[in-house]
N, C-alpha and C positions, 0 to 999 in steps of 0.2 A: 841526373834529374829527369823525371818523367812527368810530362803534362798529361793529366788524367783525361782531359777533353780529347786530346789527340789519340790517346790509347783507346778510349771508347769509340772514336771515329773509325779507327782501324778495325775494331771488333765488330762494329755495325756493318761496315762494308764487307767484312769477311763472312758474317753469319746470316745476313738477311737479304732477301730480294725486295719484295714489295712491302714488307712490314714497316710501320712507322718507328722512328727512333724513340724508345721509351725505356727508362725514365729520362731524367735530366742527364745531359751528356757527361757531366762530371760525377754522377752518382749512380752508375749502372751497377747491377747486382754484384758483379765479381769484385768490386772494390769498395762497396759501401760498408763492408765489414772489416776494413783495415783498422788497425789501431790508430788512435789520434796522435800520431807522431810523424816525423819526417821519414822514418824508415818504412819501407814497403813490407809491413808485417801484419799478418792476419790475426784477428781475434780467434779464440778457441772455436773450432768448427766453422770458421769463417768461410772456408771453401765448400762447406757442405756438412750435413749431419751424418752421412753414411758414405761408405766407400765408393759406391757408384756415382753419387752426386759429386763427391770430391774429385774423382777422376775426370768426369765430364767437364766440370768447371775449370779444372787444371788444364785440360787440353784446349778448351776454348780460349782461355786467357793466354795460354802459351802461343797459340796461333796469332792472337792480336799483338803480343809482344814481339813475335818474329817479324811481322809486317812493320811494326813501329821501328824496330832496330834496323831493318834493311833500309827504310826510308830516312831515318834520322841520322844514322851513322855511316851508311855505305852509299847513300844517294841513289838507292834502288827503289824507285817509286811505282813500278808496274809489275804486277805478279798475276799468275793465272794457274789454275789447276792443271796438272800434267795431262790427264785424260782429255780435257777440253782442248788443249793445244794440239794433241795428236790428230784430232779430227777437224781441225780448222782449215777453211778454204785458202788461207794465205800460204799454207805449206805447198800448194801447187807451184809456187815460185821458188821452192827450195831445191830445185835441180835433183830431185830424187832422194834427198836426205829425209830420213824417217825416224820415228821413235817406236821402240818396242820394249816389252818386258824381257829380261834376260832369261832364256830358257834354262830350266834346271834349278832355278832358285825359287824359294817360297818366302812369303811375307810381304810387307808393305814397301812401296817405292817412296821416294821423297814427295813432299806435298806439292811443290810449286816449280814451274819455270818462272824465271824473272829476267828482266832486262836491265843491264847496268848502264851507267851514263854514256859509255862508249858505244852502246848498241850491242855489246856482247851479251849472249844468253847464258844464264847459269841456272842451277837448281837450288832449292832451299827446302829444309825440313824443320818443322817446329815441334818442340817438346815442352812438356810441363810436368813437374813432379814435386812432391813434398819431401822426397828422399835426397840424400846428398848426391851430388853429381860431380864427378871428376873426369878429366880426360883419359885417365887410366882405368876408369871403372868399367865393369862388364857392360853396363847399360850403354855407355858411349860407344863401345865396340859394336854393339848391336845396331845402334843408330848409323854408324859408318857403313855397316853392311847394306843398309838400304840403298846406298848409292851404287851397289853392285847389281841391283835388280832392275835397272833401267839402262837402255843403250840407245845412243844416237848413232845411226848407221849412215854412211855415205852411199852414193849410188851403186857402188860395187858390193855393198853389204859389210864393209869393214867398220868396226866400232871406233868411234872417236871419243876422246876423253873430254868430259864436261866438268868445269869447275862447279863446286857446290858450297852451300853454307848449312851448318847445323846451328840452330839457335835454341839452346836448352835453358829453361827457367827452373830454378829450385826455389820453392816458396818457403819463406820463413813464417812460422806459426807461433803464437804466444807460448804454447807448450814446449817449444824447442829450447826456450831460454834466450836471454838477450845477446848471447855470443853468436847466434846463428842469424845470418842476414839473407834476404832474398838475393839470389845471385844469377846473373846472366852469363852463360858460358857459350862462346861462339868458336866454331872451328870451320875450316874450309877444305874438306876432302874433295875428291874428284872421282868420276866414274872411270872404269877401265877403258883403255883405248890406245891405239898405236900412235895417234897424233891428236893434237888439240883441236877441238871443234871450234870453227869460226863461222859465224852466220853470214856468209858472203852475200847471199841474196837478200837478206833482211826479212825473209819469210817467217822465221821463228819469232823475231822481234815484233813483227806486225801482228802475228797471232796473239802473242802475250798482251800487247798493248790494247788490241781490240777487245779481247776478253776481259781485260781489267775494267774497262768502262761500260761494257754491255749491261751489267746489272744496274748500274746507276741510271742509265737511260730508261730502263724499265721503271725504276722508282719515280722518275719524272713523267710518267705516263706517256712515254714515247716508245711503244712496243715494236713498231716497225723498224725504227733506228736501232733499237736494242737487238732485235733478231738479226739484222744485217751485220752488225759488228760481231755478234756471237758466232755466226756461221761463216763470216768472211765473204758474204755476197753483197750485191748492190741493189739499190732501190731505183725506181723510175725518176728520171730527171725532172719531171713536171710535178713531183710530189713535194709539197711544202708543209711546214709545221709551225703552228702558232705558239709563241713562247712569251713569257713575261720576264723582263729584265729587272734585276734588283740591285740595290747597293747596300753595303753594310755601314752602320752608323759608328762603328769602332774606328777611331783615328788611325790605327795601324793598318786598316784595310781600305783607307781612303783612295779613291781613284779606280778601284776595281769594280767590275760589274759581273753579275752572276745570272745564269739561267737556272731557274728553280721554282720552288713552291714550298708549302709547309703542310705538316700534319697537325691538325688541332689537337690539343690535349684532351679536350672534351668535345666530341662531335656535335653535341647539342649546345655547346657554349657559344659565347659571343666571339665572332671573328674580328680581328683587329683592323682589317681593311676591306673596302669594297669599291667597285667602280660605278659611278653614276654619271650618265651622259658623257662617257669618255674621260671623266676626271676621277682622280684618286681621292677617296674620302676616308678619314680615320674614324673608326667606330670605337668609342671608349668602352672599356670594361666596366662592370658594376663597381663604382668607387667604394662601396661598402664591403666588397668581398676581397680579402687579401690572400685567400687560399687558392685562387683560380689563376692558372697560367694560360697563355694563349695558344702555345704550340711550339713546334720545333721546325726550323727552316733547314732544307737541304738544297744544295745547288752545285753547279759546276761553273768555273770561271769562263767568261763569255768567249774569249779567243779559243780556249781549249774546246768548248762546246761546238763552236762553228767548224773547227777542224774535224771533229768527230762526224758532223753532218757531211762534210766534204768527203770523208772516208767512205761513208755509206753510199755516196753517189758515184765516186770514182774508183772504188776498189780498195781492198785492205792494205795494200802497200803504201797508200797515201798517208797513213797514220804515222809512218816513220819520220815524217817531216814535222811532227808535232812540236810547236814552239816551246822552248824552255820557259818555266815559270819562275818569277822572282820569289825567293823564299821569304815569307813574312810570318812573324809570330803575332798572334792575336793579342796577347797580354791580358787575357781574360779567361778564367777557368771554365766558363760556360759556353765557349765557342772554340771551334777548331778550323784552321785553314791548312790543308795538307799540301805538300809540294807537287802533287799531281793535279791540283786545281779543284779538289773537292772542298766544300765548305759546309759546316753544320753549326747550328746554334739556336738560341731562343729567337722566335719570330720577332720579339720586341727589339732585337738588334738590327733588323733589316726592314727595308721599305721598297715596294715596287716603284719603278720610275718610268717604265715604258713597256709597250707591247711590240712584238715584231713577228714577221713571217719569215722563217728561215728556210 
């Protein structure tokens, strides 16, 4: 089973930096053209009306499914692009371990570095296609070869083997017939190396985790924090940040608090809340208008957020002590709470409860 709100959430985190989440979390472009059934099957031309559009949508949705699968089924919640990890400041703690492209090879390398629950670092590659995919197919062999194009080297320059994951999606389209289903095929190849890579210093894990959250801090209009995590640098101790704390009205998320805000659906529309003399006041929408929504809330669980601020103050290795988050299901298709602490949903499901200086 796939929760469409969670899938959209992964897609949004993967695809956008500052842009607001639009449209409704459970109705984003790539799945609004699914057939009205429990099978994940697209209507004719549902992925696009021409080859280029189909391929672009297929790739974007494939990346979202990859992140969804890693988090939902392998408990891998932190991912970052390989090129970003290679240049991150946390690798200065890696005792000379470095990443490079394998000389003499051409083509793409895997998409991501990711951190497993044990702290071990692995690689991941996302694929999407409307053609049949099998582990013995030529395409799959080509995808495996991508893991030969990246090397993790120890201080002496010897290559170490890194575990990886290929998550390949084959999309079912109405024209394929009812016997064809959307299929997720996952395999775990590894890069060539004389011995298994183990991130003893935690530098790679710190880089991946920091880069995973950096874009979200930019969305929350905290560019200084975002830049510190993205580069692996620190901020001044005397620098503080005003934030708003929110709670969710869904019973399944009771007791949690989030740092965040919302993007209004219509910048000129009526905002649902405002502060007057330090008190929260609800501003009702036009009761005659049923077609106007208020907006979409995005945020990060409070304890996770505070730990990210500590990381920006104390250095990138601090993030490896990030507290584990209790897994909760929202039980509502218009809201998503991911196991990394990100939350997203209609602003009508959230209310601000306090302000703070962090």
